[in-house]
MMTF fields as JSON, N, C-alpha, C and O atoms, coordinates in Angstrom:
{
  "mmtfVersion": "1.0.0",
  "mmtfProducer": "UNKNOWN",
  "numBonds": 327,
  "numAtoms": 328,
  "numGroups": 82,
  "numChains": 1,
  "numModels": 1,
  "chainsPerModel": [1],
  "groupsPerChain": [82],
  "chainIdList": ["A"],
  "bondAtomList": [4, 2, 8, 6, 12, 10, 16, 14, 20, 18, 24, 22, 28, 26, 32, 30, 36, 34, 40, 38, 44, 42, 48, 46, 52, 50, 56, 54, 60, 58, 64, 62, 68, 66, 72, 70, 76, 74, 80, 78, 84, 82, 88, 86, 92, 90, 96, 94, 100, 98, 104, 102, 108, 106, 112, 110, 116, 114, 120, 118, 124, 122, 128, 126, 132, 130, 136, 134, 140, 138, 144, 142, 148, 146, 152, 150, 156, 154, 160, 158, 164, 162, 168, 166, 172, 170, 176, 174, 180, 178, 184, 182, 188, 186, 192, 190, 196, 194, 200, 198, 204, 202, 208, 206, 212, 210, 216, 214, 220, 218, 224, 222, 228, 226, 232, 230, 236, 234, 240, 238, 244, 242, 248, 246, 252, 250, 256, 254, 260, 258, 264, 262, 268, 266, 272, 270, 276, 274, 280, 278, 284, 282, 288, 286, 292, 290, 296, 294, 300, 298, 304, 302, 308, 306, 312, 310, 316, 314, 320, 318, 324, 322],
  "bondOrderList": [1, 1, 1, 1, 1, 1, 1, 1, 1, 1, 1, 1, 1, 1, 1, 1, 1, 1, 1, 1, 1, 1, 1, 1, 1, 1, 1, 1, 1, 1, 1, 1, 1, 1, 1, 1, 1, 1, 1, 1, 1, 1, 1, 1, 1, 1, 1, 1, 1, 1, 1, 1, 1, 1, 1, 1, 1, 1, 1, 1, 1, 1, 1, 1, 1, 1, 1, 1, 1, 1, 1, 1, 1, 1, 1, 1, 1, 1, 1, 1, 1],
  "groupList": [{"groupName": "MET", "atomNameList": ["N", "CA", "C", "O"], "elementList": ["N", "C", "C", "O"], "formalChargeList": [0, 0, 0, 0], "bondAtomList": [1, 0, 2, 1, 3, 2], "bondOrderList": [1, 1, 2], "singleLetterCode": "M", "chemCompType": "L-PEPTIDE LINKING"}, {"groupName": "ALA", "atomNameList": ["N", "CA", "C", "O"], "elementList": ["N", "C", "C", "O"], "formalChargeList": [0, 0, 0, 0], "bondAtomList": [1, 0, 2, 1, 3, 2], "bondOrderList": [1, 1, 2], "singleLetterCode": "A", "chemCompType": "L-PEPTIDE LINKING"}, {"groupName": "LYS", "atomNameList": ["N", "CA", "C", "O"], "elementList": ["N", "C", "C", "O"], "formalChargeList": [0, 0, 0, 0], "bondAtomList": [1, 0, 2, 1, 3, 2], "bondOrderList": [1, 1, 2], "singleLetterCode": "K", "chemCompType": "L-PEPTIDE LINKING"}, {"groupName": "ASN", "atomNameList": ["N", "CA", "C", "O"], "elementList": ["N", "C", "C", "O"], "formalChargeList": [0, 0, 0, 0], "bondAtomList": [1, 0, 2, 1, 3, 2], "bondOrderList": [1, 1, 2], "singleLetterCode": "N", "chemCompType": "L-PEPTIDE LINKING"}, {"groupName": "ARG", "atomNameList": ["N", "CA", "C", "O"], "elementList": ["N", "C", "C", "O"], "formalChargeList": [0, 0, 0, 0], "bondAtomList": [1, 0, 2, 1, 3, 2], "bondOrderList": [1, 1, 2], "singleLetterCode": "R", "chemCompType": "L-PEPTIDE LINKING"}, {"groupName": "SER", "atomNameList": ["N", "CA", "C", "O"], "elementList": ["N", "C", "C", "O"], "formalChargeList": [0, 0, 0, 0], "bondAtomList": [1, 0, 2, 1, 3, 2], "bondOrderList": [1, 1, 2], "singleLetterCode": "S", "chemCompType": "L-PEPTIDE LINKING"}, {"groupName": "ILE", "atomNameList": ["N", "CA", "C", "O"], "elementList": ["N", "C", "C", "O"], "formalChargeList": [0, 0, 0, 0], "bondAtomList": [1, 0, 2, 1, 3, 2], "bondOrderList": [1, 1, 2], "singleLetterCode": "I", "chemCompType": "L-PEPTIDE LINKING"}, {"groupName": "ASP", "atomNameList": ["N", "CA", "C", "O"], "elementList": ["N", "C", "C", "O"], "formalChargeList": [0, 0, 0, 0], "bondAtomList": [1, 0, 2, 1, 3, 2], "bondOrderList": [1, 1, 2], "singleLetterCode": "D", "chemCompType": "L-PEPTIDE LINKING"}, {"groupName": "LEU", "atomNameList": ["N", "CA", "C", "O"], "elementList": ["N", "C", "C", "O"], "formalChargeList": [0, 0, 0, 0], "bondAtomList": [1, 0, 2, 1, 3, 2], "bondOrderList": [1, 1, 2], "singleLetterCode": "L", "chemCompType": "L-PEPTIDE LINKING"}, {"groupName": "GLU", "atomNameList": ["N", "CA", "C", "O"], "elementList": ["N", "C", "C", "O"], "formalChargeList": [0, 0, 0, 0], "bondAtomList": [1, 0, 2, 1, 3, 2], "bondOrderList": [1, 1, 2], "singleLetterCode": "E", "chemCompType": "L-PEPTIDE LINKING"}, {"groupName": "CYS", "atomNameList": ["N", "CA", "C", "O"], "elementList": ["N", "C", "C", "O"], "formalChargeList": [0, 0, 0, 0], "bondAtomList": [1, 0, 2, 1, 3, 2], "bondOrderList": [1, 1, 2], "singleLetterCode": "C", "chemCompType": "L-PEPTIDE LINKING"}, {"groupName": "PRO", "atomNameList": ["N", "CA", "C", "O"], "elementList": ["N", "C", "C", "O"], "formalChargeList": [0, 0, 0, 0], "bondAtomList": [1, 0, 2, 1, 3, 2], "bondOrderList": [1, 1, 2], "singleLetterCode": "P", "chemCompType": "L-PEPTIDE LINKING"}, {"groupName": "TRP", "atomNameList": ["N", "CA", "C", "O"], "elementList": ["N", "C", "C", "O"], "formalChargeList": [0, 0, 0, 0], "bondAtomList": [1, 0, 2, 1, 3, 2], "bondOrderList": [1, 1, 2], "singleLetterCode": "W", "chemCompType": "L-PEPTIDE LINKING"}, {"groupName": "VAL", "atomNameList": ["N", "CA", "C", "O"], "elementList": ["N", "C", "C", "O"], "formalChargeList": [0, 0, 0, 0], "bondAtomList": [1, 0, 2, 1, 3, 2], "bondOrderList": [1, 1, 2], "singleLetterCode": "V", "chemCompType": "L-PEPTIDE LINKING"}, {"groupName": "GLY", "atomNameList": ["N", "CA", "C", "O"], "elementList": ["N", "C", "C", "O"], "formalChargeList": [0, 0, 0, 0], "bondAtomList": [1, 0, 2, 1, 3, 2], "bondOrderList": [1, 1, 2], "singleLetterCode": "G", "chemCompType": "PEPTIDE LINKING"}, {"groupName": "GLN", "atomNameList": ["N", "CA", "C", "O"], "elementList": ["N", "C", "C", "O"], "formalChargeList": [0, 0, 0, 0], "bondAtomList": [1, 0, 2, 1, 3, 2], "bondOrderList": [1, 1, 2], "singleLetterCode": "Q", "chemCompType": "L-PEPTIDE LINKING"}, {"groupName": "TYR", "atomNameList": ["N", "CA", "C", "O"], "elementList": ["N", "C", "C", "O"], "formalChargeList": [0, 0, 0, 0], "bondAtomList": [1, 0, 2, 1, 3, 2], "bondOrderList": [1, 1, 2], "singleLetterCode": "Y", "chemCompType": "L-PEPTIDE LINKING"}, {"groupName": "HIS", "atomNameList": ["N", "CA", "C", "O"], "elementList": ["N", "C", "C", "O"], "formalChargeList": [0, 0, 0, 0], "bondAtomList": [1, 0, 2, 1, 3, 2], "bondOrderList": [1, 1, 2], "singleLetterCode": "H", "chemCompType": "L-PEPTIDE LINKING"}, {"groupName": "THR", "atomNameList": ["N", "CA", "C", "O"], "elementList": ["N", "C", "C", "O"], "formalChargeList": [0, 0, 0, 0], "bondAtomList": [1, 0, 2, 1, 3, 2], "bondOrderList": [1, 1, 2], "singleLetterCode": "T", "chemCompType": "L-PEPTIDE LINKING"}],
  "groupTypeList": [0, 1, 2, 3, 4, 5, 6, 7, 8, 5, 5, 8, 9, 10, 10, 11, 2, 10, 9, 5, 5, 12, 13, 14, 1, 5, 6, 11, 9, 15, 16, 15, 9, 17, 17, 14, 3, 5, 2, 12, 16, 5, 4, 13, 6, 14, 8, 16, 7, 4, 7, 8, 7, 4, 18, 13, 1, 12, 15, 10, 11, 7, 10, 14, 18, 10, 12, 7, 4, 7, 18, 14, 0, 6, 4, 11, 5, 6, 1, 12, 1, 4],
  "groupIdList": [1, 2, 3, 4, 5, 6, 7, 8, 9, 10, 11, 12, 13, 14, 15, 16, 17, 18, 19, 20, 21, 22, 23, 24, 25, 26, 27, 28, 29, 30, 31, 32, 33, 34, 35, 36, 37, 38, 39, 40, 41, 42, 43, 44, 45, 46, 47, 48, 49, 50, 51, 52, 53, 54, 55, 56, 57, 58, 59, 60, 61, 62, 63, 64, 65, 66, 67, 68, 69, 70, 71, 72, 73, 74, 75, 76, 77, 78, 79, 80, 81, 82],
  "secStructList": [7, 7, 6, 6, 7, 7, 7, 7, 4, 4, 4, 7, 1, 5, 7, 6, 6, 6, 7, 7, 5, 7, 3, 3, 3, 3, 7, 7, 4, 4, 4, 4, 4, 4, 4, 6, 6, 7, 1, 3, 3, 3, 7, 7, 3, 3, 3, 3, 3, 6, 6, 6, 6, 3, 3, 3, 3, 3, 3, 7, 6, 6, 6, 7, 7, 3, 3, 3, 6, 6, 6, 7, 7, 3, 3, 1, 7, 1, 6, 6, 7, 7],
  "xCoordList": [6.689, 6.034, 4.837, 4.066, 4.693, 3.591, 2.278, 2.234, 1.219, -0.101, -0.508, -0.302, -1.09, -1.583, -0.495, -0.776, 0.711, 1.75, 1.65, 1.569, 1.656, 1.524, 2.797, 3.903, 2.645, 3.782, 3.516, 2.364, 4.583, 4.476, 4.659, 5.791, 3.561, 3.627, 4.286, 4.834, 4.242, 4.807, 6.321, 6.896, 6.964, 8.425, 8.919, 10.126, 8.021, 8.413, 8.509, 7.736, 9.469, 9.623, 9.261, 9.232, 8.983, 8.575, 7.579, 7.487, 6.85, 5.823, 6.476, 7.367, 6.041, 6.607, 6.234, 6.878, 5.201, 4.771, 5.43, 6.08, 5.269, 5.796, 7.113, 7.751, 7.513, 8.767, 8.851, 9.95, 7.717, 7.753, 7.973, 7.584, 8.584, 8.893, 7.634, 6.8, 7.519, 6.42, 6.875, 6.102, 8.101, 8.624, 8.117, 8.358, 7.407, 6.852, 7.72, 8.932, 7.104, 7.801, 8.381, 7.913, 9.394, 10.002, 9.083, 8.393, 9.089, 8.316, 9.197, 10.327, 8.709, 9.518, 9.97, 9.208, 11.198, 11.801, 10.949, 10.874, 10.309, 9.517, 8.256, 7.642, 7.852, 6.659, 6.973, 6.061, 8.227, 8.595, 8.193, 7.819, 8.26, 7.889, 6.414, 6.037, 5.58, 4.154, 3.87, 2.737, 4.891, 4.766, 5.699, 6.254, 5.867, 6.716, 8.17, 8.9, 8.6, 9.966, 10.345, 11.526, 9.337, 9.593, 10.106, 9.739, 10.945, 11.49, 10.74, 10.889, 9.929, 9.217, 7.754, 7.431, 6.875, 5.478, 5.427, 6.307, 4.402, 4.203, 3.204, 2.26, 3.418, 2.504, 1.433, 0.531, 1.525, 0.563, -0.828, -0.979, -1.844, -3.219, -3.918, -3.914, -4.511, -5.287, -6.739, -7.323, -7.337, -8.743, -9.554, -9.357, -10.453, -11.195, -12.606, -13.282, -13.048, -14.404, -15.165, -14.842, -16.166, -16.926, -17.706, -17.843, -18.218, -18.985, -18.102, -18.515, -16.9, -15.968, -15.193, -14.585, -15.215, -14.507, -13.009, -12.402, -12.433, -10.989, -10.482, -11.262, -9.186, -8.543, -8.531, -8.104, -9.002, -9.11, -8.091, -7.856, -7.487, -6.525, -5.592, -5.862, -4.493, -3.517, -3.399, -3.498, -3.186, -3.105, -1.909, -1.633, -1.199, -0.086, -0.664, -1.587, -0.134, -0.658, -0.294, -0.869, 0.645, 1.101, 0.512, 0.006, 0.567, 0.063, -1.338, -1.987, -1.82, -3.168, -3.308, -4.415, -2.201, -2.265, -2.739, -2.338, -3.594, -4.25, -3.935, -3.989, -3.599, -3.285, -4.232, -4.534, -4.699, -5.533, -4.696, -3.564, -5.251, -4.523, -4.172, -3.066, -5.092, -4.882, -3.977, -3.149, -4.128, -3.377, -2.157, -1.229, -2.15, -1.069, -1.182, -0.28, -2.284, -2.484, -2.911, -3.656, -2.429, -2.817, -4.296, -4.777, -5.003, -6.408, -6.479, -5.846, -7.225, -7.304, -8.055, -7.892, -8.867, -9.682, -9.962, -9.937, -10.227, -10.597, -12.121, -12.632, -12.833, -14.3, -14.948, -16.048, -14.298, -14.86, -14.843, -15.616, -13.967, -13.885, -15.035, -15.392, -15.607, -16.702, -16.164, -16.934],
  "yCoordList": [8.592, 7.358, 7.675, 8.591, 6.936, 7.162, 6.705, 5.719, 7.424, 7.068, 5.697, 5.384, 4.882, 3.549, 2.549, 1.597, 2.737, 1.734, 0.769, 1.199, -0.522, -1.532, -1.583, -1.572, -1.638, -1.729, -2.798, -3.145, -3.321, -4.299, -3.554, -3.314, -3.187, -2.398, -3.153, -2.533, -4.478, -5.252, -5.114, -5.408, -4.677, -4.569, -3.138, -2.898, -2.203, -0.794, -0.321, -0.742, 0.56, 1.185, 2.66, 3.319, 3.186, 4.589, 4.735, 3.884, 5.821, 6.093, 6.392, 7.237, 5.708, 5.987, 7.366, 7.873, 7.976, 9.291, 10.427, 11.288, 10.437, 11.542, 11.209, 12.087, 9.951, 9.448, 9.529, 9.47, 9.663, 9.648, 8.207, 7.255, 8.066, 6.747, 6.065, 6.676, 4.781, 3.971, 3.095, 2.266, 3.259, 2.473, 3.087, 4.259, 2.267, 2.738, 2.324, 2.159, 2.162, 1.775, 0.373, -0.433, 0.099, -1.232, -2.254, -1.941, -3.464, -4.564, -5.247, -5.622, -5.422, -6.108, -7.482, -8.189, -7.834, -9.057, -10.299, -11.166, -10.4, -11.599, -11.713, -12.78, -10.625, -10.651, -10.657, -10.796, -10.512, -10.42, -11.652, -11.536, -12.829, -14.056, -14.046, -14.704, -13.31, -13.213, -12.185, -12.058, -11.469, -10.422, -10.721, -9.804, -11.996, -12.374, -12.027, -11.796, -11.989, -11.629, -10.202, -9.874, -9.36, -7.94, -7.306, -7.72, -6.313, -5.608, -4.316, -3.742, -3.856, -2.59, -2.738, -3.502, -2.009, -1.913, -1.017, -0.181, -1.194, -0.365, 0.739, 0.53, 1.916, 3.04, 3.086, 3.922, 2.198, 2.181, 1.87, 1.024, 2.556, 2.395, 1.394, 1.556, 0.371, -0.598, -0.165, 0.15, -0.141, 0.225, -1.053, -1.84, -1.244, -2.495, -2.363, -1.365, -3.367, -3.422, -4.481, -5.667, -4.056, -5.001, -6.008, -7.165, -5.579, -6.495, -7.61, -8.768, -7.253, -8.254, -8.964, -10.007, -8.4, -8.936, -9.07, -10.109, -7.989, -7.992, -6.574, -5.662, -6.404, -5.143, -5.02, -5.94, -3.879, -3.698, -2.706, -2.674, -1.897, -0.9, -0.504, -0.767, 0.131, 0.667, 2.16, 2.618, 2.923, 4.372, 4.91, 4.48, 5.858, 6.527, 7.425, 8.195, 7.341, 8.165, 9.64, 10.481, 9.96, 11.343, 12.086, 13.198, 11.496, 12.21, 11.763, 12.432, 10.635, 10.166, 9.379, 8.978, 9.15, 8.358, 6.956, 6.383, 6.416, 5.143, 4.159, 4.513, 2.901, 1.847, 0.679, 0.288, 0.124, -1.07, -2.255, -2.451, -3.029, -4.156, -5.225, -5.765, -5.531, -6.617, -6.249, -7.056, -5.045, -4.657, -3.803, -3.736, -3.142, -2.218, -0.907, -0.071, -0.721, 0.495, 1.644, 1.452, 2.834, 4.025, 4.296, 4.258, 4.568, 4.96, 6.46, 6.969, 7.191, 8.636, 9.072, 10.202, 8.19, 8.551, 7.306, 6.187, 7.502, 6.366, 6.266, 5.429, 7.124, 7.148, 5.837, 5.525, 5.065, 3.797, 2.728, 1.772, 2.884, 1.895, 2.097, 3.228, 0.997, 1.097, 1.087, 1.163],
  "zCoordList": [-12.55, -12.923, -13.814, -13.529, -14.858, -15.788, -15.173, -14.437, -15.48, -14.98, -15.509, -16.682, -14.628, -14.937, -15.327, -16.055, -14.872, -15.049, -13.866, -12.715, -14.148, -13.113, -12.269, -12.81, -10.956, -10.045, -9.007, -8.745, -8.415, -7.341, -6.024, -5.604, -5.37, -4.139, -2.992, -2.08, -3.025, -1.92, -1.816, -0.768, -2.872, -2.849, -2.622, -2.628, -2.425, -2.312, -0.872, -0.011, -0.624, 0.691, 0.656, 1.696, -0.544, -0.646, -1.792, -2.677, -1.75, -2.761, -4.106, -4.185, -5.167, -6.484, -7.011, -7.929, -6.44, -6.921, -6.137, -6.73, -4.808, -4.002, -3.301, -2.719, -3.358, -2.797, -1.273, -0.721, -0.583, 0.878, 1.35, 0.673, 2.486, 3.026, 3.538, 4.205, 3.208, 3.716, 4.876, 5.357, 5.331, 6.442, 7.738, 8.028, 8.511, 9.77, 10.951, 10.813, 12.089, 13.313, 13.179, 12.375, 13.969, 13.926, 14.604, 15.575, 14.08, 14.65, 15.683, 15.367, 16.917, 17.924, 17.4, 16.741, 17.7, 17.165, 17.4, 16.529, 18.557, 18.863, 18.002, 17.961, 17.307, 16.461, 14.969, 14.153, 14.599, 13.191, 12.404, 11.237, 13.009, 12.293, 11.888, 10.918, 12.619, 12.309, 11.211, 10.747, 10.81, 9.785, 8.611, 8.006, 8.294, 7.158, 7.363, 6.4, 8.622, 9.003, 8.626, 8.516, 8.43, 8.188, 9.476, 10.575, 9.327, 10.486, 10.783, 11.861, 9.824, 9.961, 9.557, 8.647, 10.233, 9.807, 8.575, 8.369, 7.766, 6.594, 6.914, 7.675, 6.329, 6.509, 5.412, 5.469, 4.417, 3.318, 3.864, 4.746, 3.338, 3.776, 2.86, 1.64, 3.443, 2.675, 2.628, 3.665, 1.436, 1.278, 1.148, 0.222, 2.075, 2.211, 1.665, 1.912, 0.925, 0.398, 1.193, 1.121, 1.945, 2.782, 1.952, 2.348, 0.803, -0.039, -0.602, -0.664, -1.004, -1.535, -0.429, -0.666, 0.78, 1.935, 1.672, 1.932, 1.148, 0.908, 0.666, 0.388, 0.773, 0.435, -1.075, -1.773, -1.59, -3.032, -3.592, -4.8, -2.722, -3.195, -2.066, -0.894, -2.434, -1.494, -1.737, -2.875, -0.664, -0.803, -0.036, 1.083, -0.65, 0.023, 1.108, 0.84, 2.342, 3.427, 3.294, 3.985, 2.422, 2.313, 1.115, 1.273, -0.074, -1.257, -1.659, -2.463, -1.112, -1.405, -2.7, -3.059, -3.41, -4.638, -4.291, -3.279, -5.143, -4.881, -6.004, -7.181, -5.627, -6.595, -6.407, -5.279, -7.514, -7.485, -6.99, -7.433, -6.084, -5.5, -6.534, -6.512, -7.43, -8.375, -9.539, -9.961, -10.057, -11.249, -10.944, -11.75, -9.776, -9.458, -10.205, -10.142, -10.913, -11.693, -10.787, -9.826, -11.109, -10.351, -10.588, -11.721, -9.504, -9.563, -9.356, -8.431, -10.178, -10.018, -8.768, -8.306, -8.223, -7.074, -6.235, -6.748, -4.955, -4.122, -3.983, -3.238, -4.704, -4.581, -5.007, -4.55, -5.866, -6.337, -5.237, -5.297, -4.231, -3.147, -2.173, -1.844, -1.715, -0.754, 0.643, 1.601]
}
């Protein structure tokens, strides 16, 4: 994947960079409706900014690659996140 190419992280089941699986444990059937009818938890790490009061980026738990939440662009570092 080219650096800074925009991607839709919500539709991915694996890291576009290292190809590790982002599919976590199964969600019990009685709770799936509370998770958008997903059958599995995601292993993707959300980076939260307290000042903005929202998740600002997503990070692969295995290779550490970080993507901006709004643009989907790869971030070279997570140091910019508070």
